[in-house]
N, C-alpha and C positions, 0 to 999 in steps of 0.2 A: 231577662238578664238584668242583674243589679250592677250598680257602679263598682261595687266591691269585686264582682266577678270580672269586671272589665280591666282591673289593674294589670293583669299580665299582658293584655292587648296594648295598653298604654305604654308599658315597658318595652314591648316589641316595637311599637312605633318610635320610641325614643332611640332604640338601638338602630333601627333602619335610618332614621333621619340624621343622627349625629355620628355614629361610629365610622362609617366609610370615609366621610369627610375629615374626621379627626385623624384617622390614620394617614390620609394623604397630606393633610396640613402639617402634621408632625414631620413627615418625610421632607416636606418643603422647607422646614425650619421655623415654622410659626410656633410661637410660645405665648403663654399667658392668656389674657382676655381676647386678644386678637385671634389666637388659635381656636378658642372656644366659639367665638362669634362666627368665624369663617367656616366652621365644621359643617353646618347645615347648607350654606351655599355651595361648598365643594361637593357635598353629597348630591345636591340637586344636579350638578354638572355630571358627576359620575353616572347618575341614573339616566339623565337626558342623553348623554353620549353613548353610554353602555347599551341602552335599549336599541338605539339605531344600529350600533355595531353588531349586536347579537342578531338582530333581524337580518342584517346584510349577509351573515354567514349561516343563517337558518338555525340559530341556537335558541332554545327555549329560555326565556327570561324568568329568573327566579332569584331568591336570596343567595343561593350558592354561586350563581353566575355573577351577581353583583359583588360578592366577596372576592371571587377570582379576579374580576376586572379591577377591583380596588387594590389588590395586592400587586398586580402588574403595573398599574399606573403609579402606585406609591414607590415601587422598586425603581421604575424608570425615573421618577422625580428625584429620589434619593441619589441615584447614580449620576444624573446630570448635575445636581447640586454639589456632590462630592468632587466631580471633575472641575467644575467652575471654581470651587473653593481652592482646589489644588493649584489651578492655573493662577488664580489671584495671589496665592501664597508665594509662588515663584516670582511673579511680577513685583510684589510689594515686599518681598523678603521676609515673609512670615511663614509659620508652619501651618499646614492644613488643619491641624487640630485646633489652633487658635481661631480659625475661621468658623469652626463647627461647634465650638464649646457652648454649653448651655448657659444662658444668662443667670445672674444672681436671682435667688428666689425672692418673691415680693415680700414686703414687710407683713407681719401678722395682722396689723391693723387693716391693711388693704384686703387681705384674704377674708378677714372677718366681715368687713363692710360689704365686700362683693358678694360673699355667700349670703349675708343677711338680706341685701337688696334683691338678689335673685330668688331666694326662697320666699320672700314676702310676695313678690310679684307672681311667681309661678303658682303659689298656693291660692292667692286671691283670684287670679285669672283662671286657674284650673277649676276652682269652685264655681265661679260665675259662668264659665263655659258649660260646665255640667248642668247648672241650673237652666242655662239657655236651651240646651238640647233636651232637657227634662228627663229623658230616659236614654240609655245607651243605644237602643234600637229604633229611636225616633228618627225620621228623616225630615229634611227641609221641604216644605210643601210649596215649591216654587217652580217656575217654568224651566229654568236651566238644569234643575236637579235630575230630570229624567235623562238628559244627556250625560251628566256627570256620573250617575250611578251605573248607567249602561256601559259607559266607557271603562269604568273600573272592572266591571264583570268581564268585558271583552278582553282586557289585559290578563286577568286571572285565568280565564278559560283557554285563551289562545297561546299564552306564553309569549306574546308579541306586544311590547309596549312602545314601539317606535312611533314617534310623532308623525311619521310619513304614512303609517299604516292603520292605526287604530281608528282614525276618522272614517275610513272606508268601511270598517266593520259595522259601525252603528249608523252610518248615513245611507247605506245601500247604494253607494255610488263610487265614483273614482276617488283615489287617494288624494288627500290634501293635508298640508302641514297644520298641525294644531298643537298648542302648548299642553302636553300631557304629563308634565313632571308631577303635578299633584296626584293625578290618577295613578301613576306608577308607585308613588310612595304609599298610597293607601293599599294598592294591590300587594305590595311587598309586606306591609304590615299584616294584611289578612293571611298571607302565606306563612310568614315567620311566626305570627301569633297563633297559628293553627285555629283560627276562628271561622266558623261557618257564616256568621252574621256580617254581611257587608256593611250595613249601617253602623254597627258597633266599631268596625275598623275605621270607617269614615270619621266618626265622632272622636275616637281615640287619637287618630293622627292629627285631627284639628286641635285637640287639646294640647298636644305636644307643640305644634306649630305656633298656636296663639299664646300659650303660656310660657314656653321655654325659648323657642327660636326668636320670637319677637323680643323677649326680655333681654337676652344676651346681646342682640343687635343694638337695642336701645342703650344699654349700659356702655357698650363699646363706643357708639357714636357720641354719647355724652362726654366721655373722657377725651374725645378728639376736640371737643369744644371747650370744656371747662377744666381739663387736666386730669391726670390719673391720681386722684386723691380719695381717701376713704369716704369723705363727705359726698363726693360726686357719685361714686359707685352706689352708695346707699340710697341717695336721693333719686338717682336715675332708676334704680330698681323699684322703689316704692311708687314712683310716678308712672312707670310703664304699665302697671295694672289698673290705672285709674281713668282710662279714657272710654267713653261710650262710642266714639267715632271709629275706633279700632280696638279689638277685632270684630265688634258686634255688628256694625253696619255691613261689613263685608260678608258676614255669615247670615244675614237676613235677606237683603235685597238680592235678587238675581236667580240663584245664589252664586256669588262670585268666588268660588273656591280657587281657581287659578290665580286671580288677583289677590286673594287672601294670602296665599303662599308667597307670591312675589313681593307683596308689601311687607310681610314679615321678614323677608331677606334684605330688603332695601337699606335699612339703617347701616348694616355692615358694609355695604358697598360705598355708601356716602362717606363713612369713616375712613375706608381705605383710600378713597380719592383724596381726602384731606391729608392723609399721611404721605401719599405719593407727592403731593404738591408742597409738602412741608408747611402746611398751614396750621397743623395741630401742635400743641405743646409736647415737649419731650417727656417721657420716652415714647417713641413712635415706631411703627413698623418701618423697616428700611425701604428705600425707594424701589430697589430691585424686587424684594419680596412682595411689596405692595402691588407692584405691576403684575407679578406672576399670579398673585391671588385674584386680582381683578380679571385677568385674562382667563384663568382657569375657571373662575366662577361665572363668567359671562354666559356660557351656554346654558347653565342651569337657570339663571335669571331669565334669559330670553325664552326658554321653553317652559318656564313657569308662567310668565305672561309678558309678551313683547312690549306692551305699553309701559311697563315699569322700567324697562331698559331706556325708553324714551324719557321717562321721568328722571332717571339717573342722569341722563344727558342734559336735561334742563336744569337740574340742581347743580350740575357741574359748571354751568355758565357763570353764575356769580362767584364761584370759587376761583375759576380761571381769571376772571377780571380782577379780583382782588389780588391774586398772585402776581398778575402783570403790573398792577399799580405798585405793589410792594417792591417789585423788581426795579421799577423806575425810581422809586423813592430811595432805594439803597444806594444808588450811584457808585457802586463798587464793582460793577461788571463791565467788561468791554462792550463798546457799542455794537459790535457784531453779535454778541450773545443776546443783548437786549433786542436788537432788530430781528434775530431769528425767533426769539420768544414771541415777539409781537406778530410775526408772520404765522407762527404756529397757532396762536390763539385766533387770529383772523381766519385761518383755514378751518379751524374747528367750528367757528361760528357759521361759516358758509355751509360746511357739510351738515351741521346741525339743522340749519334752516331748510335745506333741501330735503334732508331725511324727515324732518317734521312734516313737510308738505306731502311726502310720498308714502311714508310708512304709517298707514292709518286704515281703519275699516271703511267699508263703503258708506256712502251717504245714506243709503237705505237703512242701514243698521245704526245710524247716529241721529235718530229722530227725537231724542228726548228733549222736551221743552224746558225753558227756565221756570223756576218755581218761586223765586223771591224777588223783593225789591233790592236795589243796589245797597241801600243802607242796612237792610236786614242781613244781606249776605256778608257784608263787611263785619258786622257785629258777630255773626255766627263764626266767621273765620278767626277773629281775634279771641273769641271765647272758646274756640275748639269745641263748639256745640252745634254741629250742623244737623239739619233734617230731623228736628224734633228732639234731639238730645238736650235735656234740660241744662241750662247754663249753671255753672258753679263758680261763684265769684273769685275764690282763691286761684283758680286756673287763670282767669283773666289778669289778676294781680301778678302772678308769677310770669306770665307772658310779658307784661309791661316791664317788670323788674329785669327779666332776662334781656329784653331788647336794650334797656338802659345799660346793663352790665356789659354786653358785647360792644356797645358803642363807646363806653368809657374805656374798656380794655380793647382798643381798636384792632388788635391783631385777630380778634375773634369775630369781627363784624361780618365776615362771610357767612356765618350762621344766620344772621338776620336776612341776608340775601336769599338764602334757601327758604326761610319762612315766608318771605315776600312772594317768591315764585309759587309756593304751594297755595298761599292765600289768594294770589291773583288767579290761578287756575279755578279755584272754587268760586270766587266772586264772579268771574266771567261766565262760567257754565251755569251758575245758579240764577244770575240776574240779567245778563246781557240779552238783548232781543235775538231771535233766531235770524241770523244774517251771516254774511261772509266772514266778518271779523270773529264772531263767536266760534264758527266752525274752524277757522284757521288756527285758533288758539287751543281749542279743546276737542276738536274732531278726533284727535288721536285716542281719546278716551270715550268714544261713542257719544260725545256730548252728554255723558251720563254723570250727573252731579254726585251720585252715590259713590262712584269710584274715586272721584276727587275729594269727596268729604273724608274718605278713609285715609287719604294721604296726609291730612292735616297733622295728626299726632306725630308722624315721622319727623316733620320739620319743627313742631312745637316742643317736643320733649327735651332736646338738648338746650333750647332756649330757656325753658322752665328750670332745668337743672342748674344752668349757669346763673339764673336769677336767684334761685334759692340759696346757692352756695355764696353768691355775692352778698346777699342780705345777711347771711350768717357771719361772713367775714367782717362786715361793717359792725355787726352787733358785738363781736369779739373784741374789736378795737376799742369799744367803749369801756371795756373792763380795765381798771387800772393795772398797770404792769406788775406792781408789787402785791396785788391782792392775794395771790397764791404763789407758793414755790413752784419751780419749773415743772417737776414731776407731777405733784398733785394737780397743778393747773391743767396739764395735758390730759390727765385721767378724768378730771371733772368735766372739761370741755368735751372730751370724747363721749362721756356718758350722757351729758345734756344734749349734745348734738344727735346722738343715736335715738334718744327719746323723742326729740323734736322731729326727726325724720320719720319715726314710727307714727307719731301723731299725724304728720302730714299724710302718710300713706293711709291711715285709718280715715282721715277726713276725705280723701279721694274716693273711698268706698262709701259714698254718701247716697242719699235717696235718689239723686240725679242718675248716678250710674246704675243703681238697682232698678230704677224705672226702665232703663234701656234694656237691661238683662231680662226683666219680666216681660216687657212688651215684645222683644224679639222672640222669646220662647213661645209666648201665647199666640203671636201672629203667624209664626212660621213653622214651629216644631211641635206644637201640641197635636196629639192624635185624638181627634174627636169625630163624632158622626158627620160633622160639617167641614172637616179639613179640606183645604182647597184642592190638593192633588190626590191624596190617599187618605180616605176616611178610616176610622177605627174598624168599622165593619169590613171594609175592603181589605185592610191589612190582615184581619183575622182570617178572611177567606183565602188570601194568598198563602198564609201559613199552612192551611189544610190542603193546598193544591196537590202536593205529592200523593195524597190519599186517592186521588181521582185521575191524575194525568200520568201516563208512563214517562219514565226518564227519557229526556231528549226529544220529546214530542213537540212539534211546532205549534205555537199558540197564536191566537188573534186577540190583541188587546190594544186599545187606543192610547197613545201617550198623553193626550189632553185630559183624559179623565183618570189617569193612573193605571189603566189596564196593562200597559206595556211594561210596567215595573215588575211583572212576573219574571222577566229576564234577569234583572239586577238582583232581585230578592230571592228568587227560587231557582235560577239558572235554567229556566225553560226558554228556548229561543222563541222569539216573537217576530211577527212580520214587519212591525214598525217600532224599533227600539228607542227612537228619539223623535222629538217634534220636528227636528230638522232632517229626518230621514227621507230619502226619495221614496215616492209611492208609485208602484207599478200600476198598470191598468187593472190588473187583477185585484190589487188591494183597494183601489178606488171603487171598483165595482162592488166589493163586499161592504164598504162603508155606505154606499148609496142603496144597495138592493138586497142585502142579506135576507130581510123578511120575505122577499119574493123568490126564495130559492126553489120552491116547489113549482113556480110558474115560469121562471126564466132559466133555461138550461145553462146559460153562460155563468150563472152564479156558482153552480156546482163545478163547472169546469175550472173556475178560478180557485175554488177550494182545493180541488184535486191537484192543480198545478202548483199551488203553494204547499201542498201536503200539510194543511193546517185544519185540524178537525176539532179544536177546543177554543171556545169563544168566551171571553170575560166581558160580562155586561156590567159596567160600572156606571151606567146611566149616560144620558146625553145632555142633560141640563147643566150640571155643575162641572165646569171645565176650568183648568188652571188659568190664571190671569184673565178670567172672564172671556175666554175664547169662545167662538161660535163655529166650531168645526162640525162637519157632517158626520154624525154617528147614529146608527139605528137606535130608536127609542126602546126603552125597556118594555113598554106596552106592546109594541109591534113584535118584539122578539118573543114575548111570553105567549103570543097568539099564533106563533109560526109552527106548524107541524114539522116534525123532523129535527127539532132542536130538543135534545134530552137534558133536563135539568139535573146536574150532578150534585150541586151544593149551592147553598145560599145563606146569606147573613144580612139582615136588614134589607136594603135595596140592592146589594151586590149579589150577582148570580154567576155561576159557572155552568156553561152549556157544552155538550158534545154535539157536533153536527153529524147526525146519523143519516139524514136524507140524502147525503151525497155518497154514501157507501164507502 
């Protein structure tokens, strides 16, 4: 499958990710960039809540059900909005139509700059993501990907994408809540795009999330810090596509697909909080609409990944503190209002600290050690160049310029607070010793520096955009006022500014970024005879599996060596679909004693009980993440009577267990 053939799948992914939320957002009254940026978060909520509701009434989840749920939710939202507008019209003596009228259209310069910034970022990120994935049907050769791919397959085949149910399908155990929004978006893409290849749907959805959702959120957040100006929109767009830390780190390590989606959604939420607190320059989303968008988007963010909800809560702390300081400084509010605001902020901080301590993974899953010295961690945070991402000095200069800009323009200083929080998290997790303090601060993120490294661009981009525009404004002030007439001056400055932004964007597509793209692809997505999880020989064997295995037949393949991927890639059920799946005594017996099936009757009893007569031998030596799990060796299996070899390629073999009848 070529990338050209994948274009319809990418379009299907864009429809799934944007259209439902766009319909709901319009019904709520959102307009302009805020509407576009909020579309994907609202879709995430529609999917997260819709899957749970559909499962509760035993309705098969698919694109048609999502469409129906979107229509119902949007109709309800429009109805409530109309009633509220009518009530306010009566109270304030206005007509309902005046409350619902569409705002004036944005200036052509804003539209042109916004479109230019978005297209530049979407094109560069889309191209770089395609280079990272190498081919549409390549998969991430990482530990977590066995779980993620099996979960998508479970959603497609069962028609149940509920966060309360899918976990039990692939873990062979009781139900547990798991953030399955990303998996549902991929499943919907697969169904709407009518594509048989699950990896192609995964990579297509990730291109839309990384290139489009991320870019719109970044552009929206940048305007909340630096204002809604053509220069801000254009600069924010070209900067969004220039970070190695996101999306590429999140698509390598792990693989962190749920975190990847949640981080792409995060900038929009931060921007909405700024609007609700009236910290952002006008025009801004109204307080009521901002609160509604935050509330309705929260389920989608939480079920994309809950630790990003905690990140949003942490980023909100400096915003609230600045809001309170500004309230005190204004001295025009009654003392009762100021006291109530102070109490509200204090209550938020108490709840935040308690939640931060309670809402976190187990310590057993948070064992990742520090990897840097303190000074190196600080340097990597300031340069937004963590974990081997080569530093690019213009990024560092823009960070410093942006920090200076928001300090000089003190009403924007809350953005520096957010950057400080993001940098603090990374420095702590990457350099502090393994002790109670480090765990208290970053245990929410599994003490995993990769997750926190990917957050740095969220906080850095609006600072960099503010710095770039501030430097531009200073340069413009140096031009004599009478150098050009008013109209030619505006046109010349616009043209020069556009060229400067384009050059900045091209500079961000430098060797540093390309090195990250190439290394991520080579290390995680390349399909070679030595690939960590699924070698090229094993992938070829799986493609031929339908020639030898009847439809629906249970198979035996180990997740550590890629054998269980026959479920995700070929839709054959397997006894252990994920590395976290519970293993019954029968499964454990097969792993330890299958070569003794002619001598130990219990082995055949286990095979019959599982009704699994097809075995994938992908070797026992090469296991993902250098695991050392018990798997029968290829040599022992080849010497076992009663195992009929059906197919082989390289060291990969497919057997039928005939000895057990």
